N, C-alpha and C positions, 0 to 999 in steps of 0.2 A: 566465358561462354554465355549463351542465351538460353533461357528456359522457355520452350515452346511446346504446344500441344494442348490436349483437352483431357480432363479427368472425368470419367463417367463411373457412376455407381449403379450397378444393375442395368446398365444400358442408358441411364439418364444422366444428364449433366450434373456434376457435383455441386451441391449447395452447402457451403461451409457450416452454416448454422445447424443444418440437419446432420452433416457428416460428423460434426463434433460430438453428437449424441451417441454415435455407434462406434466411434474410434477413440483411442487414447494416445497420448504423446508423453513419453518419459524424457524430460530434459536431462542434459548432461550435468547441469549445475545443481540438481537436487535441492530445489528451493522449497522450504517448509517453514511454518510458523514455529519459532524456537521455544515458546513457552507453553506448548501443549504436548501431551504425551503421544506416543506412537499410536496407541489405540484410538485416542481422541482424533488424531489426524485422519485416520481411516474412517472413523464414524462420521466425521464432518463431511468428507467426500461422499460417503454413501447417502447421507441425509439429503444432500443437494442434487445428487446425480441419478439416484435410482427413481423409477417412476412412482407416482402417488399410489398406485395399486398395492405396492409393497408396504405393509404396516411396520410399526416400530419393532415388534418382536422378530419378524422375518429379517428385517434390516440388521439387527444385532446378531442374528444367527449367521447371516452372510458375512458380516465383518469378522466374526470369529473364524469362519471357514477360510477366509482370505488370509488372515494373520497366520493361521496354521500352514496354509499352502506356501506362503512366502517365508515361513520359518521365523516369524517375528513374535509369536505368541509368548515366548519366554521373556521378552523385554517390552511387552505392551504397555507397562506402566512407567516406562522411562521417559523423561522429558527429551524432546528432539534436540534442543540446544542449538548452539551456534557452530557452524562448521569449523573444525580445527581448533576449537576453543573449549567447548563443553558439549555434553550430551552424548548421543550415540556415535558410533564409529562411521567412517566414510562408506564402508561396505554395507552396514546396517541402514545408513541413510539412503543408499542406492536402492536397497530392497524396499524401503518405505515408499520411495518414489513409485516403484512398480506397484506396490499394494494400493496406494492412493488412486492410481489409474485403473487397476484391475477391478476394484470394488464397484466401478461404474458399469461393470458387466459388458465390456466392449467386444465387438466382433474382431477387431484388428488393433494391435498395439504397435506403435512406432517407438523405438528406443534409440536415443542418440548416444552412441559410444557407452554402453552400460558397464564396460569393464575399464574405462579410462581412469587412470590414477589409482588403480587397485593393484595390490600384489597378487601373486599367483594363486594363493589360497583364497583370498577374498573374491577374486575373479571367478574361481571355480564354484564358489558358493552361489554367486549371482547367476552364473550360467545354469547351475542345477535348478535354481528357482525358475529360470526362463523355461527350461525343459518341463518343469511341473505345469507351467501355464499352457505350453503347447499340448500337453496331454489332455487338456480340457477342451480340445478342438478349436483353439483360437489361433489366429495367424499373428505372427510376430515379425516385424521388419526392423532390423538393426543396422546401424552404421558402425563399422569396426575397422580400425587401422592396425595393420600388422598383428593379427591375433596369434595366440599360441596354437599349437596343433590340436590340443584338446578343445579349445574354444571354437576353432574353425570347423572341426568335424562335428560339432554339436548342431550345426545348421543343415537344413535340407537343400536349400537352393542359394545361389549366389548371383548377384549383379555386380560386375566389375567394371569400373569406369576409369579412363585415363584422364590426365590433366586436360581441362577444358570441358569435361562433362560428357565426352564421347564414350559410348558403350563398347566394351571389349568382349564381354561374355555375359550371358544371361541364361541360366539353366540349372539343372540339378547338379549337386556335387557328386552324388553316388557314394557307394561304400568306400570308405577311406579315400574320398575325393577322386575316385577312379574315373568318373566321367569328365571332370575338369582336366585331369592329367591327360586323358585320351584326346581331348579336344586340342590342347596346346601342343602336345607332342606330335599331333597330326599336321602341324604347320611346318613346312620345310625350313630347316635351319635352326629351329628352336632346340636348345640342348635338353637332353633327357633329365628327368629328376633323379637325384642320387638316392640311394637306399637310406631309409629312416630320416629323410629330409622333410622339413615342414612344408606341405603343399602350398600353404599361404605365402610363405617366404619365397619359395621357388616361383610361384605365379607372379609375384610382384617383381622379382628379379628379371624374369624372361620377358615381361611386358614393359620394362622401363624404356625411357626415351633413348638411352644409349644403345640398348639392344636393338631397338627399331632402326636406329641410324646405321648400326653395324650390319644388320641383315638386309637393310633397304626395304623394309616392309612397313605397313601401317595396320596394326592389329584391329583398329576400329573398322577399317575398310574390309579387312578379311572377314570380320564378324558379319558385316552387312551382306557379304556374298555367300555366307554359309547356310547350310540347311537348317541349322539351329535358329538363325535369325528369321528365316522364312516361316518356320513352324511357329515361332513366337508371334509373328505378325498375324498369322491365321488365328491364333488364340485370341489376340487382342481384338481382331476384327469381329470374331464371333461373339465375344463378350461385350462389345460396344453397342450392341443392339438389344433393346428390351425383349425379354422373353414373351412369348405370346400369352396374353391374359395377365401379365404382371402390371403392377402399378408403381408409380414413382414413390420413393420413400419420403415420407413427410410426417410431421407431428402436428397435433392440434394446437400446441402451445410452444412458445419460443424456448422455454426452460422446463426441465422435468418437474420442478416445484413452483407453486404460485408465489406471488410477491411476499405474502405474509410469512410463509415457511422460509423463504430466503432470508428475510429480515430476522426471524427467530434464530436461524442457524448462525448467521453472521454475528448477532448479538451474543449468542452462546460462546462462540469462539473468542470474540473480543473480550468478553467478561473474563474468561479463563486467562487470556494473555495479559490483561491488565492486572488481575489479582496476583499473578505470578511474576510481576515485573517490579520488585521493590526498588530497584535502582532508579526507575522512572517515577513511581508514585510516592515512595517514601521521601525521595530527595526533594520533590516539590512541596510536600507537606512540611518537611523540616525547614525549607526555606521560608515558607509562609509563617511558621511559628517564630522563627528567628527575626524576620523582618517586622512582624507584628510586635514583638517584644521591644525591638529598638524604637519603633514608631511610638509605642506607648510610653517607653521610658523617656524619650526625647520631649514628648509633650505632656509629661505627667501632670494631671489635674489642671491642664491649661484650657480645656474646652469651654468652660463657662467663666474663666477668669481672664477676661480681655479688658485692658485699660487703654491701650493706644494702638496706633496703626501697626507698630512693630510686633505686638503680640499676635495680631491677626495675620501679618505676613509670615510669622513663624508657623502658624497653623496651615496656611495655604502652601507654603514652601515644602513642609514635611509631607503634606497630602500629595503634592505634585511628585515628590521623590518616590512615594509609595506606588503611585499609579505607573510611573515609568519603569522603575526597577523590578517590581513584582510582576508587572505585565510582560516585560521583556524576558524575564526568567521563565515564565510560562510558555511564551512563544518559542524561545530557544530550545527548551527541553523537548518539545514535541517534534522538532524538525528531524532528528535522526530516527525517531520512533516511526513516524509516518513514512519516511523514506524507505526504511526496511520493509514496512508493510506493503508499500506500493509494488515492490518487486514480486511479492507473493500474489497480490491482486492481479497483476498482469497474467500470471500463469493460470490462476483460477478463472479469470474472465475468458481467456482463450479457450479453456475447456468447457465453456458455457455452463459453469456451475451456478452462476447467479447474475442478475442484472447489476451493473455497477452502482445503480442507485441504492440497491439493498445494502451493499457494503458501506456506501457513503453515509446513509442515514444511521446505520448501526454505529459507525465511527463517531458521528456527531452525538448520538445519544449516550454512548458509553462514557464520554467525557463529563457529562452533566453532573452525576453524583460526586465525582472527585472534585470538580470545581465548586460544587455546593459545599462540600466539606471544607475546602480551603476558605471560602467566604465565611462560613460559620466560625472557623478558628480565628480568622482575622477580627471578626465582630466581637467574639467572646473575649479576646485578649485586649484589643485596643479601645473598645468603647468605654468600659469602666476605668481603664488606665488613664485615658485622656479626660474622662469626665464630661463627655458630651451630654446634651440634654436628654433627660430620661423619658421623653414622650415615646409611646409605642409607634406612633406615626413616623417619628424621626429615626427610630431604630430600624423600622422596616425599610425606609428610604436608604439608609446607610448600607444595609445588607444588600438591597436590590442593586444599588450602584456598583458595589464591590463585586457582586456576582456577575453582572453583565460585563464589567471591565475585564475580569479574569477570563470570561468566556470568549469575548471577541479577540483578545490577545491569543488565546489558544487556537481559535478557528483561523486567525490570521496566519499562524504558522502552518496549519494544515493546508490552507489555501495556497501559500507560497510553494510548498512542496508539490502540490498537484499541478501547478502551472510551470514549473521549472524542470529541466532535464535531470539535474543531480542535486544531491544534498548540499554540495559546496556552493552551487549557484543560488540555491534557496537561502543559504546563510548570508550571502552578499546582499541579496534583496531585503532580507530581514533587517540587516544593519541600516540600510537606507530608510526603511519604514520607521525604525526606532528613532532616527534623527528627525524625521518629519513629524512624528507624533510628539516629540519633545518640543520642537520649535513652534508648532501650532497648537500647543495645549492651552494657551492663554495665560500662562504663568510668566515665562520669560518676556513675553510681549503681550499685554492685555488685549483681548479681542474687542470687537465693536459692541456698542450697546445693542441689546435685543431689539429686533425689528418686529417682533410679534405683537407688541402692544404700543400704544402712544407713548412717546418719550416725555416724561414730565420732570426728569431730574437732569441737571446740567452735567455735561461731559467734561471730565478733567483733561488736562493736557496729555497725561500718560496714555489715555485711550486713543487719542488722535495720532499717536506714533505708529500704530499698526498700518502698514502700507495698504492703500485701497485696492491695489491690484492683487494683493494676497489675501484679501478678506475671505474669499471662497475656501482657501486652505484651512482657515480657522473653523468654518462651518462644517466641513466634511471630515474634520479630524476627530476620531472617537475620543481621544484623550481630553479634548476641550469639553466634551459633554460629560465625561466622568467627573472632571474637576468641578464643573458647574453643578452637577447633581449632588455631589458630596457637600459642597459648601452652601448651596442655596437651600437644601433641605434642612441643614443645621441652623443657619443664621439668616435666611431670607425673611423670616417673620419676627426676628428679635429686634425690639425697639429700644433696648438698653443703649445708653450713650457711651461712646468712647471718645478719647481725644485723638483726632485725626489731623495731622499736620497743623497742630496748634489750635484747632477748632473742635468744639464738641459737636458730635454728629451721631445720629442713631445708627446702630450697627447695620441694619438692613439698608438704610440709605447709603452708607459708606460702601457696602457691597455692590449696590447698584451703580453708584457713580464711578467707582474705581474699576469694576470688572464687567458691568452690564448684566449682573445676575439678578433676575427678578423672581420672586416667589411664585408668581402666577404662571411662570414658564414651566413649572415642574411637570405638568401633564405631557407637554411636548418633549421634555427631556426624557421622560419614561419611555415614550414611544421610540425616540431616536436611539436610546441606549439598547433597546431590544432589537432594533432594526439592524444594527451593525453586526452582531453575531449571526443573525439570519442571513444577511447578505454574504458574509464571509463563508458561512457553511454552504450556501447555495453555489457560490463560485467554486468552492472545493469539490462539491459533487459534480459540477459541470466539468472541471478539469480532469477528474478521475474518469468520467464517462467518455469524454471526447478527445483527450490528449493521450498519446501513447509514444513514449520516448524509447521503447524497447523495440529493437529490430530483430526479427527472426530470419 
């Protein structure tokens, strides 16, 4: 069928950005951050959705009141966990969904099948909670398929639609569904309801397509000709015009909280999620320690002990392996994490909890201390083990290059998830990027001589093998700049001689002639290395803000 018509609030056309501030929507899927507690989930929603006039103390009191009303106060310190794997039960998760929305203090709450997938006891608990909310003078609209008699009679009014979206009934249920039964039994040919029969089941049976064909009637047409329909039309007509002296509902700001508060709230939740995710963070730290140890053991005390070109090739080859494998490990590990987070962001963004930029900036920032720790671990283990030059300047350059390398790989993974519809697609594109970063790193095929300064050193045959039409790939490849930064900062100013291809040559001259690495290029290398994570982070933020692969 087709959805047609106009939605009005207080007689004025509905504006979704405004309507989201006074309404709430409880999804059937119960999407929540798994690594924060029940109370923290509700606090987070209250922080972002209650108006600024409510101070922190009042906010905490309201959260406690909601937890008690939804009967979650006894499990408020439990981690939400992953559905059907860990954490709270499906019924508790459903009540948490309701609590997260209720704490925004909405006038109307929409619930998509709140009892779906629950047993009779769990469904009864959820409906008891729903009645508690109704008693606070709020309107609740639910979609329910084939409810039990207890659940069905908990509602005050019913809208029944047949296949195709045509309305069959819209009105009060009455005591023990008396008004519903009276309406359908008043239609000629409709069988009477049996004693102690579920009115919901009977209603669905008598309005089925087969019964319509058997009786030769159209329940949708009968409803349109009924007094009930005419009464509803009059109510809609009267409510579609603004009351005299009323004003259009609007807010002075697009979100309840300003940008700074949004960022603080997002950072708070992200910090808790990261701190309680050892599988994600400890795993990458363990990988960094192990890869650093292998790197250090492989090049033990070789950093200043270079005699010929093979010694240098060992250094650059091992460095290349580190950049590619440690980088891809960081990129791959973030893909499922951000993919899970994105589903949560869709729900929170739809509820107008925050600007997508607040989440994106928080996600970018929260990774920095963990990447910083990884870089420190790598520096601490490998630098003395390899016996690189002890200059503070060179140590800083080593750390800076490693830090930027890990950072742009991490943000690359985040960017790919934000631009692709699923985790699986992001993984495929990530594999493509790994291949390109490896090919254009300047190790498997040396890149062109630097174009930033006059060339005064002859170019060897190996340099000329890089195809001219692929030179741009070398210049835009982050891995080539990482390799250049690590090697140039260590050896670009070293004039000690080595035997290169049977000839004595200064180490810095060999580095320049063989790979085009010049010491005076380092300031440009520093800028470019910082630019890559900034670009990837910006594209990630853009993807989160502008692309939506979820269809409601």
